[in-house]
DRENDO-323974 format. One line per 4 residues: number of its first residue (from 0); their letters; for each residue x, y, z of C-alpha. Coordinates in Angstrom, 1 decimal. Layout:
BEGIN
NUM> A> X Y Z  ...
//
This chain:
BEGIN
0> XXXX> -30.5 -37.6 -48.3  -32.2 -38.2 -45.0  -35.6 -39.8 -45.2  -35.5 -39.4 -49.1
4> XXXX> -37.9 -36.4 -48.7  -36.2 -34.0 -51.2  -34.9 -31.6 -48.6  -31.2 -32.6 -48.6
8> XXXX> -28.9 -32.3 -45.6  -30.3 -30.0 -42.9  -33.2 -29.0 -45.2  -30.9 -27.2 -47.5
12> XXXX> -32.4 -28.6 -50.7  -31.3 -31.2 -53.3  -27.7 -31.4 -54.5  -26.3 -29.5 -51.5
16> XXXX> -24.6 -32.4 -49.8  -21.4 -34.3 -50.6  -22.8 -36.0 -53.7  -23.1 -39.5 -52.3
20> XXXX> -26.8 -40.0 -52.9  -29.1 -40.7 -55.9  -29.6 -37.0 -56.8  -26.2 -36.7 -58.5
24> XXXX> -26.9 -39.8 -60.7  -24.3 -41.9 -58.8  -26.9 -44.5 -57.8  -27.0 -45.8 -54.3
28> XXXX> -24.4 -43.6 -52.6  -20.6 -43.5 -52.6  -20.4 -43.2 -56.3  -21.9 -46.5 -57.3
32> XXXX> -21.7 -45.4 -61.0  -25.3 -46.0 -62.1  -28.5 -44.1 -61.7  -31.4 -45.6 -59.7
36> XXXX> -34.5 -46.3 -61.7  -36.6 -43.2 -62.3  -33.8 -40.7 -61.4  -33.2 -38.1 -64.0
40> XXXX> -31.0 -35.0 -64.3  -32.8 -31.8 -63.5  -32.1 -28.5 -65.3  -30.6 -25.6 -63.3
44> XXXX> -34.0 -23.9 -63.6  -35.8 -26.8 -62.1  -33.2 -27.1 -59.3  -33.5 -23.4 -58.5
48> XXXX> -37.3 -23.6 -58.5  -37.3 -26.6 -56.2  -34.9 -24.8 -53.9  -37.0 -21.7 -53.9
52> XXXX> -40.1 -23.7 -53.0  -38.3 -25.4 -50.1  -37.0 -22.1 -48.8  -40.4 -20.6 -49.0
56> XXXX> -41.9 -23.4 -47.0  -39.1 -23.2 -44.4  -39.6 -19.4 -44.1  -43.3 -19.9 -43.7
60> XXXX> -42.7 -22.4 -40.9  -40.3 -19.9 -39.2  -42.8 -17.1 -39.5  -45.5 -19.3 -38.0
64> XXXX> -43.3 -20.2 -35.1  -42.4 -16.6 -34.5  -46.1 -15.6 -34.5  -46.9 -18.4 -32.1
68> XXXX> -44.1 -17.1 -29.7  -45.4 -13.6 -30.0  -48.9 -14.8 -29.1  -47.5 -16.7 -26.1
72> XXXX> -45.7 -13.6 -24.9  -48.9 -11.5 -25.1  -50.9 -14.0 -23.0  -48.3 -14.0 -20.2
//
């Protein structure tokens, strides 16, 4: 996961990549076979709630940028 920030590849959320990271319990990438300290399995409900929160933040950022572009257009 880039930057270990919980967003997954391309900001798509946790567990959306190829399964080489710590989120899948494999440890330190490429299926090391052991979980990193502090890594636990998440329930489907928790995963979906996390994904929803990430998508809401991303949508908010897109809406803010669109508003800024509209404001720029009005001032031209």
